[in-house]
Structure formats: C-alpha cells, structure tokens
C-alpha positions in Angstrom: 0.0 0.0 0.0 1.4 3.4 -1.0 1.9 6.0 1.8 -0.9 8.5 2.1 1.3 11.4 1.0 2.3 9.5 -2.1 -1.3 8.6 -3.0 -2.2 12.2 -2.5 0.6 13.5 -4.8 -0.5 11.0 -7.5 -4.1 12.2 -7.3 -3.0 15.8 -7.5 -0.9 15.0 -10.5 -3.9 13.4 -12.2 -5.9 16.6 -11.6 -3.1 18.8 -13.0 -2.9 16.5 -16.0 -6.6 16.6 -16.8 -6.8 20.4 -16.1 -3.9 21.1 -18.4 -5.5 19.0 -21.2 -8.7 20.9 -20.8 -7.0 24.2 -20.9 -5.0 23.2 -24.0 -8.2 22.3 -25.7 -9.2 26.0 -26.0 -9.0 27.8 -29.3 -5.4 28.6 -30.3 -4.4 31.0 -33.1 -2.9 29.3 -36.1 0.9 29.7 -36.4 3.0 28.7 -39.3 5.8 26.5 -38.0 7.5 23.3 -39.2 5.6 20.2 -37.9 8.2 17.7 -39.0 11.9 17.4 -39.6 13.2 14.7 -42.0 16.9 15.3 -41.4 19.5 13.7 -39.2 23.1 14.4 -38.7 26.0 13.7 -36.3 25.7 15.8 -33.1 21.9 15.7 -32.8 22.2 14.5 -29.2 24.1 17.6 -28.1 22.6 20.5 -29.9 20.4 21.5 -32.8 21.2 24.3 -35.2 18.7 27.1 -34.3 16.2 28.0 -37.1 17.3 31.6 -36.9 20.9 32.5 -37.4 22.3 34.7 -34.6 25.8 35.3 -36.1 27.6 34.3 -39.3 31.2 34.2 -38.1 30.7 30.7 -36.6 30.4 28.9 -39.9 33.0 28.0 -42.5 32.5 26.2 -45.8 35.5 24.9 -47.7 35.9 22.8 -50.8 36.2 19.6 -48.8 34.3 20.1 -45.6 32.2 22.5 -43.5 32.5 23.6 -39.9 29.9 25.2 -37.6 30.7 26.2 -34.1 28.0 26.3 -31.5 27.7 26.5 -27.7 25.3 26.6 -24.8 25.0 27.5 -21.2 22.5 26.4 -18.5 22.5 28.3 -15.2 20.2 27.1 -12.4 18.9 28.5 -9.2 16.9 26.5 -6.6 15.3 26.9 -3.2 13.5 24.3 -1.0 10.9 23.9 1.6 10.9 20.7 3.6 8.7 19.2 6.2 10.1 17.8 9.4 10.4 14.2 8.0 12.1 15.3 4.9 14.7 17.2 7.0 15.5 13.8 8.6 16.2 12.3 5.2 18.2 15.1 3.6 19.0 18.7 4.5 18.8 20.8 1.3 20.3 24.3 0.9 19.3 26.9 -1.6 21.8 27.8 -4.2 22.7 28.7 -7.8 25.2 27.2 -10.1 26.2 26.5 -13.7 24.4 23.3 -14.8 26.5 22.9 -17.8 28.3 24.8 -20.5 29.3 23.3 -23.8 31.3 24.1 -26.9 30.3 22.2 -30.1 31.6 21.7 -33.6 29.8 20.0 -36.4 29.8 19.9 -40.2 29.8 17.9 -43.4 32.5 16.1 -45.3 32.0 16.6 -49.0 32.1 13.0 -50.2 29.8 11.5 -52.8 27.9 9.7 -50.0 26.6 12.2 -47.3 28.8 12.2 -44.2 28.4 14.5 -41.2 30.7 14.8 -38.2 30.5 16.3 -34.7 32.7 17.0 -31.7 31.8 18.5 -28.4 33.2 19.5 -25.0 31.1 20.1 -22.0 31.7 21.7 -18.6 29.8 19.6 -16.1 28.8 21.6 -13.0 28.2 18.4 -11.0 31.8 17.2 -11.2 33.5 20.6 -12.0 35.2 19.0 -15.0 35.3 19.2 -18.8 34.0 16.1 -20.6 34.1 14.9 -24.2 30.5 15.0 -25.4 29.1 13.5 -28.6 32.0 13.0 -31.0 32.0 10.9 -34.2 30.8 10.6 -37.8 27.5 9.7 -39.3 27.2 8.2 -42.8 24.1 7.9 -44.9 23.6 4.3 -46.0 20.4 4.1 -48.1 21.0 0.4 -48.8 20.0 -0.3 -45.2 17.3 2.5 -45.1 19.2 4.8 -42.8 22.4 6.1 -41.3 25.3 4.7 -39.3 27.0 6.6 -36.5 30.4 5.6 -35.1 31.7 7.3 -32.0 30.4 8.7 -28.7 26.7 9.2 -28.7 23.5 8.5 -26.8 22.5 4.9 -26.6 19.1 5.3 -28.3 16.9 4.2 -25.4 13.7 6.3 -24.8 12.5 9.3 -26.8 13.1 11.7 -23.9 16.7 10.5 -23.4 17.5 10.7 -27.1 16.2 14.3 -27.3 18.7 17.2 -27.2 19.1 18.1 -23.6 18.5 21.8 -24.3 15.2 21.0 -26.2 13.4 19.2 -23.3 10.1 20.5 -22.0 11.3 20.2 -18.4 14.5 21.1 -16.7 15.6 17.6 -16.0 14.6 14.2 -17.3 12.5 11.8 -15.2 14.3 10.2 -12.2 14.1 6.7 -13.7 15.8 7.9 -16.9 18.8 9.4 -15.1 19.1 6.5 -12.7 19.2 3.7 -15.2 20.5 5.0 -18.6 24.0 6.5 -19.0 24.0 9.8 -20.8 26.5 8.7 -23.4 28.3 5.6 -24.7 31.0 4.7 -27.2 30.1 2.4 -30.1 28.2 2.0 -33.3 24.5 2.9 -33.9 22.3 2.2 -36.9 19.3 4.6 -37.3 16.7 3.5 -39.8 13.4 4.7 -41.3 10.8 2.9 -43.5 8.4 5.6 -44.4 5.9 3.3 -46.2 5.6 1.2 -43.1 5.7 4.3 -40.8 8.5 2.7 -38.7 11.8 4.0 -37.4 14.4 2.3 -35.3 17.9 2.4 -33.9 20.2 -0.5 -32.9 23.4 0.2 -31.0 26.4 -1.8 -29.7 28.6 -0.1 -27.1 31.8 -0.7 -25.1 34.0 1.2 -22.6 37.5 0.8 -24.1 37.7 4.5 -24.6 35.4 5.7 -21.9 36.7 3.7 -18.9 36.9 6.1 -16.0 34.4 8.6 -17.4 31.6 9.5 -15.0 29.0 8.1 -17.4 30.8 4.9 -18.0 29.0 2.5 -15.7 28.8 -0.5 -18.1 31.5 -2.6 -19.8 29.2 -3.2 -22.8 25.6 -2.9 -23.8 23.2 -3.6 -26.6 20.3 -1.3 -27.2 17.4 -1.3 -29.6 14.4 1.0 -30.1 11.4 0.7 -32.5 8.7 3.3 -33.1 5.5 3.3 -35.1 4.2 6.6 -36.5 0.6 5.9 -37.5 -0.4 9.6 -37.8 1.1 11.8 -40.6 -1.7 14.3 -40.8 -0.3 17.8 -41.0 0.5 19.1 -37.5 -0.8 16.0 -35.9 1.7 13.4 -34.8 1.2 10.1 -32.9 4.4 8.3 -31.8 4.3 4.8 -30.2 7.5 3.1 -29.3 9.4 0.5 -27.3 13.0 0.0 -26.3 15.1 -2.9 -25.1 18.5 -2.9 -23.4 21.0 -5.5 -22.2 24.1 -4.3 -20.2 27.1 -5.8 -18.3 27.8 -3.5 -15.4 31.4 -2.2 -15.1 33.5 -4.6 -13.0 30.3 -6.5 -12.0 29.1 -3.6 -9.8 25.9 -1.6 -10.3 24.6 1.5 -8.6 21.2 3.0 -9.5 20.6 6.5 -8.1 19.0 9.8 -9.1 18.6 13.4 -7.9 15.0 14.6 -7.5 14.9 16.3 -10.9 16.9 19.1 -9.4 20.6 19.6 -10.2 21.5 21.3 -6.9 19.9 18.7 -4.7 21.7 15.5 -3.6 20.8 12.0 -4.7 17.4 11.2 -3.2 17.0 7.5 -4.3 20.1 5.3 -4.2 20.6 1.5 -4.2 24.3 1.9 -3.2 26.7 -0.5 -4.9 25.5 -4.0 -5.5 27.1 -7.0 -7.2 25.4 -7.6 -10.5 26.1 -9.8 -13.5 23.8 -7.9 -16.0 20.7 -5.8 -16.4 17.8 -6.2 -18.8 15.5 -3.3 -19.5 12.3 -2.6 -21.4 10.5 0.7 -21.9 7.4 1.9 -23.6 6.7 5.4 -24.9 3.6 7.1 -26.3 3.3 10.7 -27.5 0.5 12.6 -29.2 0.9 16.1 -30.7 -2.2 17.6 -32.4 -0.5 21.0 -33.0 0.4 23.2 -30.0 -0.5 20.5 -27.5 1.8 17.6 -26.6 0.8 14.7 -24.3 3.2 11.8 -23.6 4.3 9.1 -21.2 7.2 6.7 -20.8 7.7 3.8 -18.4 10.9 1.8 -17.7 11.4 -1.6 -16.0 14.9 -2.8 -15.2 15.6 -6.4 -14.1 18.9 -6.9 -12.4 20.7 -10.3 -12.3 22.1 -10.0 -8.8 21.7 -13.3 -6.9 23.2 -11.8 -3.7 20.4 -9.2 -3.6 17.6 -11.5 -4.7 17.6 -10.3 -8.4 15.7 -7.0 -7.8 13.5 -5.2 -10.3 13.4 -1.4 -10.5 10.8 0.6 -12.3 9.4 4.1 -12.9 8.2 6.6 -15.5 6.5 9.9 -16.2 3.5 11.5 -17.8 3.6 15.0 -19.3 1.4 17.5 -21.0 2.8 20.6 -22.8 0.8 23.4 -24.3 2.4 26.2 -26.4 0.0 29.0 -25.6 1.3 31.2 -28.4 0.4 28.5 -31.0 3.7 27.1 -32.1 4.1 23.4 -32.9 7.0 21.5 -31.5 8.6 19.9 -34.6 9.1 16.1 -34.6 12.2 14.5 -36.2 11.0 11.5 -38.2 14.5 9.9 -38.6 15.6 10.2 -35.0 12.2 9.7 -33.4 12.3 12.7 -31.1 10.9 16.2 -30.7 13.0 19.3 -31.5 13.3 22.5 -29.5 10.7 25.2 -29.7 11.2 28.0 -32.2 9.1 31.1 -31.5 6.9 32.3 -34.4 7.8 35.9 -33.4 10.7 36.5 -31.0 10.8 39.2 -28.5 13.6 40.8 -30.6 11.1 41.0 -33.4 8.6 42.8 -31.2 6.8 39.6 -30.6 5.8 37.7 -27.5 8.3 34.8 -28.0 6.9 31.4 -27.3 5.2 30.5 -24.0 4.8 26.9 -22.9 2.8 25.6 -20.0 4.0 22.2 -18.7 2.6 19.7 -16.2 4.5 16.5 -15.3 4.3 13.7 -12.8 7.1 11.2 -12.4 7.8 8.2 -10.2 10.7 5.9 -9.4 10.8 2.7 -7.3 14.2 1.3 -6.2 12.8 -0.9 -3.4 13.0 -4.5 -4.4 14.0 -7.7 -2.7 17.0 -7.0 -0.5 17.5 -3.5 -2.0 16.1 -0.4 -0.3 17.0 2.4 -2.6 13.8 4.3 -2.0 10.7 5.5 -3.8 10.1 9.0 -5.0 7.2 10.8 -6.7 7.2 14.3 -7.9 4.6 16.7 -9.5 6.0 19.5 -11.6 4.0 22.4 -13.1 6.2 24.9 -14.9 6.4 27.7 -17.4 8.9 28.0 -20.3 9.5 31.4 -22.0 11.4 31.1 -25.3 12.4 34.7 -26.0 14.1 33.6 -29.2 15.8 30.5 -30.7 18.8 31.3 -28.5 17.4 32.4 -25.2 15.0 30.6 -22.8 13.8 31.2 -19.3 12.3 28.4 -17.2 10.3 28.6 -13.9 9.2 25.4 -12.1 7.5 24.4 -8.9 7.8 20.8 -7.7 6.2 18.8 -4.9 7.9 15.6 -4.2 7.5 12.8 -1.7 10.5 10.5 -0.8 9.7 7.2 0.9 13.1 6.0 2.2 14.8 5.2 5.5 11.4 4.0 6.8 10.2 7.6 6.5 8.0 9.5 4.0 9.0 13.2 3.7 7.7 15.9 1.5 9.8 18.6 -0.2 8.7 21.6 -2.2 11.1 22.7 -5.0 11.4 26.2 -6.4 13.5 26.3 -9.6 14.6 28.6 -12.3 17.0 28.3 -15.2 18.6 30.6 -17.8 19.4 28.8 -21.1 21.6 30.5 -23.8 22.3 28.7 -27.1 24.4 29.6 -30.1 
C-alpha cells in the first residue's frame, strides 16, 4: 500500500494533467511552424542548429568540408521547503550554479555519400570537470534504409533520453531515466526509417574501451534497440508509439542505481548503493500525441537486475507529461531520430513579438525498493512555465512537490527552480 502522501501526490498529479489538457483544448491562433523534420546528422544528441541564425562568423564552408561552431550555457537557481520528516532524510540548501556549458563543432564532409561529423566539449557543473561529449561521424547508407553513427553518442533508449538536452520541455529528465541510462556511450549505432511502413528504429552496440573512468561509464558493454511506429502523418498531428530494449554488463560487476529529485543542486534522493550484478535487462514503452500546440506523452521503464546476492531485484518508474504552447507554435518532430525538436518562436521578443510561451505539467515516479535492496521511492509533481524569448534564449520557472519514501520515512519537499538557457 502506498503511503498517504504518495497517494495524495499522484491524485493531485492526475488533476493537474486533466486540467492542463482541458486548458489546451481552448482555441489557439494558427501559427506557421514546421511540424516535422526529416533530417538527421551527427551531433543531434548535443545541440540542434537554431532555425534563426544569430551570427555568421561561426560557420566555414571549404571545398572539402564545412564547420559550424556552437555552444550553450545552463544556469540554475533553486530553493527548497521541507517538512520535518524530509529534513531527517536530507537537508537541502538553496543555491545557484552552472548546470553545464558546452562548446560544439559539427559539419559535413563533402564526399559522394553524405557524411556529417560532430565533436563536443562540456563543462559539467556536478563534477566541475570538462567532458568529451558526442563525437563521431554519421554516414548515410540508403542500402539499409538509414544512417550509421560511429563514435560517442546517446544509446538510443527512450524518446526523452534521445532528445537534445536543451530541447526538453522540463529542466531535468525523469528520475528513472537518469538512474538507469548512462547519458553517453562509445560504439556503433544504426538509425533506420521505413516511411511506407511508418516505422523508425535504432540499434546500437557499445563498449567502454575509450570511456573507462568517465563519470557516465557504468557499463562494460551494452546492446540497445528501439522501435517506433508513426501511425499519424496528418499535417500538424503526430502520434508516436515506441518501445526500447536494453542489455548491459555493469562495469566490474558492480551496479549503482541512483538519481537526484529532478533538481541539479539537490543531492541524490534515491540510491541503491553499490551491489554486485552480472547484468541488467530493460524494457521501456513510450507514447506521445501532438495535435498541434498540445503535446501529451508518457514513458515507463522496467529494469531487471541479475544480482543473486540481492535477490535479483526489479526497479521501475516513469513519467507522464502535458505541454501546451500558448502562443500557438508546434514542436517539430524528427522523423528519422524519433524525437521532438526544440521550440522555435513564431515571433521572437527581438522582433517585437511575445516569443513562445509553454505551460507544462508532469508527474514522475521511481521505485528502487525490491527484494534486499532499499533504494527508496520518489514521486514528484512539476507544473512549470517556459518562455522562449528567441531560438537562442530561454527562461524556465518550475515548482515541484515531491515525496520521498526512504529510511522508513516519507518526507515531502517543495522545489522552487529557475533556469537561464543560452544557445548559439
């Protein structure tokens, strides 16, 4: 039986979800914006090229290759309000800090067969270190209906995880996503599309020969597959149904599943600590519906751990989200990568327009209590507002109410968060 506070938070989340859908159903002025994107290139996991060009000095086109330099900055501020039980679990302190800063390079190699490349560096505020981000080459291979990427990239598990981090509708991904899926991996990935069947997929094989010692390198090797069906191709309407599978061998036979409460400044709320594990097997389902300015979606993960000493635990969790672009824009969908792009305002504030305003409601849940493992359970409700002043500048304001069930206690925390996002 779920604790009373957790049941209450789930009920409130349901009310927020229904109310948001009802509000989004009101008449919205038509706005001309791209509803689909049929391109894919190396570097998609790190940053998109904004629709509007801010400067021209960051691009070079030569006879054999092209280079485009980009970058981004995320700056977070947070405050907290905890009840007495939550204070016994964790003591949180308000603060502000750089979430990440990145420098990105990408371009094309002018071969007969289309080839794109990417390279990126990121300052990670959590570790105060510079990390090599997505780096590699992508080759178009029409003979196998798609593209092949070789290098460092995202595994390809889950729509929200595949999306560009700067393009997400919330500040952080769901707790289960961050707890179970490394942000990057080194290997080979095949991305395919069969338009007549309305199917897209990716299959990847990864190892840690080059990434051993990196903070994200928690697996020796992994195999990941994802398949999505796109039954709706009607103008601005998009329906996406997908599933992912994953098999992984934890690094040195040791696994640790943990996550912050969707707040970069807060400590880890749920944590299994280290456990001996031979392998993990995962499955996830995803469903998203976008009839124009409205976007409704959900994902759910299940991870089965082969860990006899701990009773072979199973961890699970997911989220449900609703997003409404009040100003009428449509969040474009990438039909080759199977993800949504960042929002591009119809009229930016620098063009005497309102920019793009987005109202978001999300509920997320993670359960790391299974067999001998007591990693905790956490549920959070997050209503928030995003203001896209332009393709390059975004402000985010979020409130969160979360309940942590851990240490034989159930404590409630209120989160007050804001973020400045700058992108070139």
